[in-house]
ROZA-65003 format. One record per residue: residue in three letters; z, x, y of N, C-alpha, C in turn. Coordinates in steps of 0.02 Angstrom, whole numbers, plus 50000, padded with zeros to 5 digits. Atoms other than C-alpha are relative to their C-alpha. Layout:
// residues N
alaZXYZXYZXY ...
***
This chain:
// residues 442
met499505005050021493545007151221500695003350000 glu499344996649997495385010351253500364999549933 gln499644999450064496585015051112500314993349979 gly499645006250016497434998051123499614995349955 asn500405004950035495974989151042499885001349927 tyr500154998550070495804998050878500585003749967 ser499464996750038496925004950741499695004149945 val500254995550051496785017650603500464999849938 gly499634999450063497305017450419499785006549967 leu500164993750033497405033950326500294999849929 asp499785000250069497475033650137499965007049970 ile499994993350028498025050450067500074999349925 gly499995001150072497535048849885499975006649962 thr500034994050042497475060849739499295002749995 thr500694997750007495585061249729499635000150067 lys500355000249936495045056549904500484998150057 ile499625002149940495705054650081499534995950042 val500435004549962495025040050181500324998250066 ala499765002449935495195036450366499554994250020 ile500395005849979494645019250426500224997750069 ile499855002549932494535013850609499754992850004 gly500235007049995494454995250644500384996250053 arg499655004449953494924981150759499914992849977 glu500065007050020495164962450746499494996650044 asn500475003649958493714951650803500284993250019 glu499715006349973493884934650887500154994949946 tyr499865004850054493924925850718500595002349958 gly499424997650038495434935750660499815004249939 lys500234995750056494364945850537499995007250025 ile499984993049981494334964750534499305003050003 glu500664996949990492834973850604500105007549991 ile499934992850013492634991450535499565003850049 leu500384996349949492115003550674499775006749974 gly500214993550027492045019450573500425001949940 thr499614997750057492555027350409499855007449988 gly500124993050018492755045050348500365001249934 arg499644998350062493155051750175499885007249982 ser500084993050021493455068950106500335000749932 lys499694998750065493915076249938500725002250012 ser499304998249989495795077349924500185005949955 leu499894994050040496315094649869500745001649989 gly499304997850006498185096349898500484994749975 val499565005550021498835080349818499964999449924 his499975000750072499405078549638500424993949983 arg499645006250019499895061649564500334996650060 gly499755003749943500105054149736500475003850045 val499524996249960501235067949802499665006350027 val500294994049969500735081749923500305006249967 asn499724993950028500895098549834499695006350030 asn500274994349964499835109549946499864997850072 ile500045002749932500105106450131499375002350037 thr500584997349963498725117950198499364996449980 gln500615003450023497375110050090499994992750022 thr499975007149981497975092450127499834999350074 ile500145000549928497925095750315499255000550012 ser500714999349985496135101850309499604994049973 ser500345006050025495615087050200500094994150048 ile499875005549952496435074950323499555000950061 gln500404998749940495565083450470499264998449987 gln500695001450018493895082150380499854992650003 ala500105007350003494085063450347500034997050070 val499895002749933494705060250524499405001750045 glu500584998049959493285070150605499394995749983 gln500585004050021492005060650502500064992850028 ala499905006849975492775043850553499884999850076 glu500094999849927492785049250736499265000550017 leu500724999349989490955054650727499644993449989 asn500305006450020490495038450641500074994750053 ser499835005649955491325027550772499955001950074 gly499994997849930491275038250930500674998850034 leu499335001349972493135034750952500465005949983 lys499524994650012494635046350959500584997049960 ile499445002650040496005044250828500665003050025 gly499364997549976497785045450892500534999149947 ser499465001150048499085037150784499734996549938 val500255002950062498845032350601500574996949959 val499525002750048499715021650471499825003049932 val500124996350062499915031150307500324996549941 gly499705002950060500235025450129500395005249962 ile499614995350042501525033050013500014997349929 ala499975001950071501475033049822500305005949963 gly499724994350038502005044549682500544997549954 gln499545002450050503155043849534500735000050023 his499315000049975504695046549642500204993350031 ile499855006549970504555028849710500364995649949 arg499695004950045505775016549635500234994150042 ser499775005849962506344999249682500624997149968 leu499395002950027507994990249665500154993550036 his499825006449968508754973349703500715000550026 his499354999449968510214971449819500124993650039 ser499875005749955511084956749902500555001950049 asp499544998249947512044957750064500114993950044 tyr499885005849957512804945850191500305002250066 ile499634998949938513404944950371500394993650016 thr499635005849976514724933550444499874999450074 arg500185000849929514184926350611500614997850039 pro499405001649960515464925450751500044992650018 asn499995007049979514934907850801499524995949957 ser500435003750046514304895950668499674994050035 glu500305005649963513864883050803499355002250033 glu500634997749970512454894250864499465000249947 val500565000050047510734893650787499865007249977 ile500184993450027510244908150673499345002250031 asp500634997649971508924918750759499795006649968 asn500274993850030507894934250721500485005850004 glu499534994549994509274945650782500485000249942 asp499565000250058510394939650642499665002949939 leu500374997550058509034943450515499955007650005 asp500044992749990508814960850591500655003449982 lys499344997150011510674963950584500125000649924 leu499915000150072510684959250400499575005449967 cys500454994850029509174970450360500265007050016 asn499764993349980509894985150457500605002149959 gln499424998550041511464983750354499785002949933 val500254997650065510434986550196499755007250007 tyr500244993249989509655002250272500575005149996 lys499434995450001511425009550275500255001249928 leu499804999050070511555008550084500015007549984 val499974992950019512075025150008499535001049941 met500494998650053510635032149906500195006449963 leu499904993650034510575046349781499805005650048 pro500174994649955510485063449865499245001249999 gly500714998549996508725067149927499564993849999 glu500415006149999508185048849929500094996350066 glu499965003749938507805037650075499684993149990 ile500285006750007507465019050094499354999550041 ile500645000649966505635015550137499914992950027 his500095007049980505594996550141500624996049980 val499515005150019506894982750144499654993350007 leu500395006149998506014966650097500444994149979 pro499585005750018507044950650107499634995149955 gln500335004950045506694938149967500224992950018 glu499765006649977507734922249983500655000950038 tyr499374999949962509134918450103500464994549974 lys499515005250013510734908750079500384998950065 val499605001349941511614900050223500594995849979 asp499395003550020513414894950192499954997349928 gly500025002150070513094894350005499404995749981 gln500605003850017511504883950019499445005149985 ser500444994450021510244894249920499264998250007 glu500735000750002508354896549907499714997950067 ile500285001449934508014896250093499515005650017 lys500494994749985506414905250142500025002150073 glu500024998649929506564904050331500634997250034 pro499375002649975508354902850396500034999350077 val499985000349926507894904350582500014992750021 gly499965006949975508424888550672500544995949965 met499465003750035509794883650548500685001950030 tyr499314998349980511664883050584500375002849940 gly499614997550056512894892750480500425006050020 gly499554994449985514294905450477499855006149959 arg500124994350045513814916150328499265000049981 leu500714999350016512034922350310499935005449947 glu500034995450057511614930450144499275000549978 ala500694999450024510004937250068499955004749941 asn500174995250053509284945449914499445004550027 phe500504995449974508274960949954499665003849944 his500364995550043506934970749867499975006650039 val499944993849963507294988649918499565005449967 val500444994850027505975002249897500255006850024 val499694993649985506625020049888499535005749981 gly500434994250016505705036749894500355006550016 gln499704993549988506055055249903499895002450071 val500034997749931506455062250074499485005650007 ser500434994149993505505078350040499264997950001 ser500705002350001503885069049998499814996750065 ile500145003549937504015058250153499935005250056 lys500034994849948504355073750259499355003949996 asn500624996350008502855082750185499404996250027 ile500555004049972501695068350227500025000250075 gly499914999849927502415067950403499755006650028 arg500194993449974502135086550422499245000949998 cys500734999550004500325085450362499674996250058 ile500295004149947499945071550486500075003650067 lys499854996649937500775081150628499555006150009 ser500404993949995499875097350588499264998650006 ala500715001749993498215088250579499864997450070 gly500095002149930498505083650762500024992550010 leu499975007349994498915065250733500734997850009 asp499325002949996500405053950767500104995549940 leu499855004350057501275045050623500244993350027 gly499805006649976501315026550664500504996849954 asn499575003350050502065019450505499875003249932 ile500124998150070502295023650323500094993649959 thr499975006250039501915009450202499905001749927 leu500094999150072502065008350014499294997949981 glu500715001350013500285009249946499864993449963 pro500145006450033500404994649823500064994050048 leu499935005549952500974983649969499374999550044 ala500614999949958499484989150075499414997149961 ser500565002650040498244985849933500074992549992 ala499885007250009499044968849906499784996150061 asp500215003349939498764964250088499244999350002 ala500734999949994496934968750072499654995549949 val500405003450051496444960249909500284993349974 leu499715006250028497634945749871499964994350050 ser499985005849955497494928249941500704997049998 gln499345003049995499014918349995500144995549938 glu499915004450059498724905849852500225003949939 glu499834995950059498804919749723500735002350005 lys499314997749991500424926349797500504994449985 glu499575005850013501164908849788500044998649924 ala500025001950071500604905549609500325005349956 gly499734994550040501194922549547499435004449977 val500554995550016500084937749529500255007249994 ala499844992950003500174955949476499405003950024 leu500554995949975499124968149575500055006949969 ile500004993350030498644983949479499485004250036 asp500454995749962497904997549588499935006649962 ile500104994050040497165011149477499675005450042 gly500274994649958496955026749583499835006049957 gly500164993950037496535044549536500615002849965 gly499414996750028498295050949510500544995249980 thr499465004750016499375035349503499714993049991 thr500175007150005499295017049453500584996250032 asp499465003549963500255005949574500014992749979 leu499935007050020500934988949530500424996350053 ala499605004349955501514975049648499964993049972 ile499995006850028502074958049584500254995150053 phe499805005249952502144942549694500114993449964 lys499905006850026502834925249657500314995950057 asp499775004349945503144910749777499905003450068 gly500164996949936502344921149914500435005950019 ile499534994649984503684934549903499905005849951 ile500064994250044503574952249834500615000349955 arg499455000250048504614952949676500135006749966 his499924994050039504314969749597499465005150020 thr500514994949986503454986249639500155005949954 ser499874993950038503205001749535499385004550003 val500564995350000502135017449530500025003849934 ile500044996750066501555024249361499585006350009 pro500344993749983501055042649365499395001749958 phe500634998850034499395040549275499454996350037 gly500555003649967497695035949343499345002349969 gly500674998250024495835039249327499935007349981 asn500084992850014496075058049326500195001949929 val499824998150069496945058349157499444998149951 ile500575001950042495445049249084499485005650002 thr500494994649992494295062649155500235006249961 glu499724994350037495455076149085499874999449925 asp500095001150072495355068448912499275001049979 ile500724999250016493445067848918499835007450001 lys500134992849993493425085948976500235003749936 glu499734996750060494535091448831499624997949937 gly500295002750062493775080048700499285002149990 cys500714998450007491965084548737499865007350018 ser500084993049979492265102748794499475000850054 ile500474999349944491355100548959500405001150063 ile499614998849939491805104649139500164993450035 glu499735006049970492735092449249499484995850037 lys500515003449960491275088249362499574995649955 gln500425003750047490225083049212500394994249969 ala499585005250031491675073249136500064994050047 glu499945005349950491895063349297499364995950004 leu500655003449997490025059449306499884995749938 leu500085003750063490005054249123500404993550003 lys499555005849998491485042549151499694994650045 ile500255004949952490695034349304499344996949976 lys500675002550018488905032849237499984996349933 phe500085002750068489135029349052500654997549970 gly499355001750029490995026149028500104992649990 ser499825007050012491635009948954500684999949966 ala499335000350028493375004348906499994996549932 trp500055004050060492724994848756499525003349950 pro500444995950043492075005748611499484995949962 gly500475004150039491224991348518499344999050034 glu500605001549961489934989848657499425004749983 asn500524995050007488995005848616499735000549929 lys500324998950066487745008248475500145007249978 asp499864993250027487985023348360499485005150022 asn500524995149986486345031048411499905001450075 glu500074998649928486615031348601500325006850015 ile499764993149990486745049548652499835002350071 val500144997049934486905058548819499985007549990 ser500054992750005486335076448835500245003150065 ile499714996949940487315087548954499785007350003 pro500234993049996486585103949018500565004949987 gly499494995150015487525119048953500125004650060 leu499844995549945488345131849067499585006449993 arg500354993649994487245146549119499685002649935 gly500374997350057485995148848978500254997749932 arg499785002650065487005139748845499604993949981 glu500365005950025486285125948738500294993750032 pro499725006349975486435108148806500444996749946 lys499555003450047487815097448728499784992849992 glu500165007150011487495080648649500644996149985 ile499395003950008488845067548663499814992749986 thr500165007150013488785050248584500434995650045 leu499645004549954489265036048700500584996549963 lys499465003350039490315028648559500635004450004 asn499424995549995491435044048558500294999950070 leu499774999949930491505044048748500454993950012 ser499595005849984492115026148754500634999649958 lys499384999750039493365029348614500535003950037 ile499534995849962494155043148718500284996150059 ile499795003849941494195032148873500464994349979 his499625005850024494835017048776500725001949985 ala499324998150021496325026448704500445001050061 arg499594998549942496915032248875500124993850043 val499935006149959496585015748966500524995349969 val499515004450034497565006148834500705002450017 glu499344997249985499025017848866500234998050071 ile499825001749930498975014849055500164992550005 val499915007349994498784995949037500654997949966 glu499385001950035500204995048911500625001850042 gln499434998149957501375004449029500084994950056 val499965004949946500934992349169500274993449972 tyr499785006350029501204977649052500755000149986 val499274999450010502954984149010500354998350066 glu499705001549934503334983549198499964992650016 ile500075007249986502654965849210500514996049959 lys499505003450042503784960749065500705001250028 asn499344998549971505264969649148500154995350057 tyr499905004749944504994958449299500214993249973 gly499805006450030505174943549181499444995049993 his500595004550003503404936549166500054995049943 glu499995004550058503854928848999500474994150009 glu499585005949986505164917249075499574994850035 gln500415005549974504464900249119499985000150077 lys499965000449927505064900849300499645005750035 lys500284994049967504364918249332499285001249979 lys500684999050027502664915649250499515001450056 leu500504998349949501234923749345499364996049985 ile500545004750017499984909449349499325002950018 ala500664997349979498614918849443499825006349961 gly500174994450044498704932949315500005006750035 ile500034993049978498144950549360499395001050046 val500564997849960497064957849498499965007549995 leu500094992750006496344975249469499645002550061 thr500374997049944495864986249615500075007649997 gly500004992750001495695004549662499385002649965 gly500614997150028494325016449605499964999149925 gly499995000450073494865015549422499804993149974 ser500155006850023494534996749417499264999049990 gln500735000850006492654999949421499745002049930 leu500194998150069492665005949240499724993849964 lys500325005750034491494994949136500464996949947 his499625003850051492324981449028500765000850005 leu499274999249993494054985649096500334993150004 lys499735006749992494334967449145500124996849931 gln499945003150067494004961648966500575003249961 leu499484996550038495164974948895500704997950024 val499355002049972496594970349013500174992949978 glu499885006950023496384951948969500215000049927 tyr499874999750072496394956548784500725002449987 ile499334997250012498004966948796500554995550026 thr499455003649968499004955848913499964992449988 gly500085007250007498284938648879500044996450066 met499965003249934498274935549067499314999950033 asp500645000349962496814929949178499945006250044 thr500084993849961496074945149264499374999650043 arg500604999249959494894948149409500025006850034 ile500024993749962494314963449506500104998250074 gly499855001649930495004963649684499595004250048 tyr500394996549947493814967949827500344998750067 pro499645001149937494564970550000499574996650053 asn500455002949949493224959650082500244993450029 glu499775006549976494264944050109500155000150076 his499794999849929494894949950279499505003750044 leu500494996149961493344959750332499494995350032 ala500525003949966492054953250457499375000149956 gly500595000950044490414947450378499525005849999 asp500524994849997489354961950437500275006949980 ser499704993550019490494975450364499555003749950 asp500374995750044489744989950270500164998249927 glu499905001450072489484986550084500545004649971 glu499584994950032490395002650042500744998450009 val499295001149985492034997750126500284994149959 ala499775005850039492104981550025500095001849926 ser499904997950070492274991949865500755000849985 pro499294999450017493934992249770500295006950017 leu499794993249981493995010949811500405000050065 tyr499724999849932494475006549989500564995050011 ala499495005349992495784993149953500615002550039 thr499394997649967497275003850005499875001650073 ala500154998149931496425010650162499934993850044 val500085006149961495934993150220500684996750011 gly499335002849994497714987150186500415003750053 leu499634996049950498435001450290499754998450070 leu500295001849935497234997150431500274993250023 met499735006649983497814978950424500725000650024 asn499304998849982499614984950431500055002750071 ser500004996949935499224995450583499824995050055 leu500205005149951498344981050674500574995050011 glu499445004849997499814969550634500555002850046 ala499474996849960501064981950709499805000150074 lys500254999949930499974983650866500074993250032 lys499975006849974499894964850885500714998350020 lys499295001449985501794963450876500205003450064 asn499804996349940502014976951006499694997050063 arg500335003049942500754968451120500384993850022 ile499635006149983501714952051110500655001950035 val499384997749970503314961451149499895002050072 asp500154997649932502524969851301499874994150047 gln500155005849957501854953251366500644996350018 glu499385003749987503554944951348500435003850050 glu499594996149954504414959251436499724999750071 met500305000649933503164958551580500174993350031 his499855006749977503444939951593500734999750024 glu499305000149982505324942751597500125003750066 glu499924996349937505164955651735499814995750059 glu500215004549946504214942951840500554995050015 val499465004949992505594930351809500575003350039 leu499454996449968506864943551863499885000750074 val500164999049929505964947152026500104993550037 gly499955006549968505914928552064500724997850008 gln499315002649998507764926152032500495005850007 glu499604993949995508554942052095500754998750002 his499295001149990510204934252142500314996149943 asp499745004450052510354923551989500255004149941 met499724995850052511544932751875499854997249931 glu500115003250065511284920051737499335002149970 ala500674998150024509444924151728500025007049971 lys499994993150025509884942551706500295000249930 thr499704999750067511024939451558499514997049950 asn500505003150042509684928151488499485004949976 val500534995250015508384941851497500265005249951 ala499724994850044509534954351415499984997549928 ser499985002450069509724943151264499294998949973 his500685001550022507854939551262499595006049984 thr500454994350009507164957051269499865000949926 glu500225000550070506174957051110500255005949959 arg499774994750044506934966750967499395003649973 lys500544996550034505854980350895500064998049927 ser499945001750071505424976450717500395005549965 ile499594995250037506544985050591499585006049983 phe500444994750022505054994850536499895005250054 asp500104995349945504765002250709500615004350009 lys499384996149993506585007350719500015005449947 trp499994995150055506415015550549499515005650013 ser500514994949987504815024450601500275004950052 glu499734995549948505705031050756500505004749970 lys499504995750032507155037350651499655005549962 leu500364995150041505905045750535499685005250045 lys500324995249955505005053650684500505005250024 asp499484995449977506625060850752500175004849944 phe499814996150059507045066650578499505005849989 leu500524995050010505365075650563500015005350055 asp499994995249945505485083350736500575005049992 asn499434995550009507205090250697499895004749943 ala500094995850060506605096850531499535005850012 glu500504994749987505245107350612500335006950002 
***
């Protein structure tokens, strides 16, 4: 199968690195061709802090995915997270030379590119510019201005900013692992693509992705992303607390959390006890499940309350901004027993667990439909989307070349083609800039 048919998402997480190869089937669903996962060793709280270890973990995951699928991985779409991510709101406008002409995609690009030129703090770079609503000649709340007439085109933007050094480190890891960097996407956005339905995004929903090192939040309302944030706590701090509180090693703490952990202390009887083998000839330790869930509960409440503060900062308590669809929990941390009930109790919002199976073909592997893989599936979707756009562009350009050959002497046709040559999406331009940037940094 040639490279054109499939894409790859690579999720570089704090606890695991996942590579997923997939393609779109004839029903528009995603068919998973192969997956690979490895333990992530060089990442702390979503940020690469040991390049050598991260490279070998990436290579391991990629090799496994290649073996699984029998395909070769070339370019990948990668997610970025970490506490250095912040988002801000910005509005900008352009004045069009001729208000009698219809607004087209080029005008929107011009407006977005203008936002990319914003001056950031030293060491920061814009990752995403996401338009929210447009205004045309003072007429507000326009979602799709293409096709309208007007002289002044204005928009509110949700701008996501990250640290240049973190982005460069991810780029360097990908390059050294022998791969090409296709795109960089904010992880909460990728997870949202994988687990949220369009209705939820319209009604208003908060997606909470609880990973190992970070908890990502993305809020949608009226189908538009309204707020993103990355909180530097995740499942690992819960494991740490169990390790400290019960004086056991990390491996045992992680197993305890997964097998017996619960976010709701009232569930366990006083006499339920787990015995843990001692280290090398020491006595086994006995731990009551009630104590275990008290430790977990205290930390989970802290994480959920921080997320809830962010949801309130967005303005959930205002009538117009109310999130009717409530909360969707995903990521590995969302598998903790009774977490859904605890989140509902703290926030008073409807809650469900998000599985990335909505967009997957029916015969997909059970494992991939787990919340663990939400970000990786979202990155794969992102990669397929970008491929699709490029394919449309190529087809249009080929069609235009044929037109050109047929009308060699017709100057008008030539000017026509020049204006038609499909613009690259802003994101591709940004990726190219980033690639140049990385190459020069070598």
